[in-house]
C-alpha positions as CSV (number, residue, x, y, z in Angstrom):
1,M,1.8,47.1,-13.4
2,K,3.8,45.1,-16.2
3,S,1.8,42.2,-17.6
4,K,2.5,38.1,-16.9
5,N,4.5,37.0,-19.8
6,N,3.4,32.9,-20.5
7,G,6.1,31.4,-18.3
8,E,4.6,33.2,-15.1
9,K,1.0,32.3,-16.5
10,L,1.9,29.1,-16.8
11,E,3.5,28.9,-13.3
12,L,0.0,30.1,-11.8
13,A,-2.0,28.1,-13.4
14,C,0.4,24.8,-12.7
15,D,0.2,26.4,-8.8
16,F,-3.4,26.6,-8.6
17,L,-4.4,23.1,-10.3
18,K,-2.2,21.6,-7.6
19,G,-4.1,23.7,-5.1
20,I,-7.5,22.7,-6.1
21,L,-6.4,19.0,-7.0
22,K,-4.7,18.5,-3.8
23,S,-7.9,19.5,-1.6
24,K,-10.6,18.0,-3.5
25,N,-9.1,14.4,-3.6
26,K,-8.8,14.8,0.2
27,D,-12.6,16.2,0.2
28,Y,-13.7,13.1,-2.1
29,D,-11.6,11.0,-0.4
30,N,-9.4,9.8,-3.7
31,S,-12.7,9.0,-5.2
32,F,-10.9,8.9,-9.2
33,E,-8.1,6.3,-8.0
34,K,-11.0,4.3,-6.2
35,T,-13.6,4.6,-9.6
36,V,-10.2,3.1,-11.8
37,K,-9.7,0.5,-9.2
38,E,-13.5,-0.4,-9.3
39,Y,-13.8,0.1,-12.9
40,G,-10.3,-0.1,-14.7
41,L,-8.4,2.0,-16.5
42,I,-11.6,2.8,-18.9
43,T,-12.2,5.2,-16.8
44,I,-9.6,7.4,-17.9
45,P,-10.7,7.9,-21.1
46,I,-14.2,8.1,-20.0
47,T,-13.8,11.0,-17.8
48,L,-11.5,12.7,-20.0
49,E,-14.1,12.4,-22.3
50,H,-16.5,13.7,-20.7
51,K,-14.4,16.9,-20.2
52,L,-14.2,17.5,-23.7
53,R,-17.6,17.1,-24.3
54,R,-18.6,19.7,-22.0
55,I,-16.2,22.4,-23.4
56,T,-17.1,21.6,-27.3
57,N,-20.4,22.5,-26.1
58,I,-19.9,25.7,-24.7
59,I,-18.0,26.6,-27.7
60,K,-20.6,25.7,-30.3
61,G,-22.8,28.3,-28.7
62,H,-25.4,26.7,-25.4
63,K,-24.8,30.4,-24.6
64,P,-22.6,30.6,-21.5
65,H,-23.0,34.0,-19.5
66,C,-19.0,33.1,-19.0
67,L,-17.9,31.9,-22.0
68,E,-14.2,31.9,-21.6
69,E,-14.3,31.5,-17.5
70,Q,-16.7,28.5,-18.2
71,I,-14.3,27.2,-20.9
72,D,-11.3,27.8,-18.6
73,D,-12.8,25.7,-16.1
74,S,-13.6,23.1,-18.0
75,L,-9.8,23.4,-19.6
76,M,-8.7,22.8,-15.8
77,D,-11.3,20.0,-14.8
78,L,-9.4,18.3,-17.4
79,A,-6.1,19.3,-17.1
80,G,-6.8,18.4,-13.2
81,Y,-8.2,14.4,-14.7
82,A,-5.3,14.1,-16.7
83,L,-2.7,14.7,-14.0
84,L,-4.9,12.8,-11.4
85,S,-4.8,10.0,-14.6
86,V,-0.6,10.0,-14.4
87,V,-0.6,9.9,-10.8
88,V,-3.4,6.9,-10.4
89,L,-0.6,4.7,-13.1
90,D,2.1,5.4,-10.9
91,N,0.7,4.1,-8.1
92,R,0.0,1.0,-9.9
93,R,3.2,0.9,-10.9
94,E,4.4,0.6,-7.7
95,K,1.9,-1.5,-6.3
96,N,3.1,-4.0,-9.3
97,A,6.5,-3.5,-8.9
98,K,6.4,-4.6,-5.5
99,K,3.9,-7.4,-6.5
100,S,7.2,-8.4,-8.5
101,K,9.9,-8.0,-6.2
102,R,7.9,-10.4,-3.8
103,R,7.8,-13.3,-6.5
């Protein structure tokens, strides 16, 4: 069996992340965007910082049973929240554009 090249691995990771994001976003009723609306844009860097700290703690020796797997999961969470943030910002721009057209 031929091993996958980096481009193929990236495609698989993106497909996996897309599936997880769509499913969780539906299950959690778009909670991240609702939280950003409630508390403001500061929610975005706070959430990303939380994920980065978790990765740092894993690496610094909190001795998880499956170090690489836990880092992978945390990196996917980080990427997921970064992508959700892009969607939130895009939705805000669309909403603002609609408001300015009505004026």
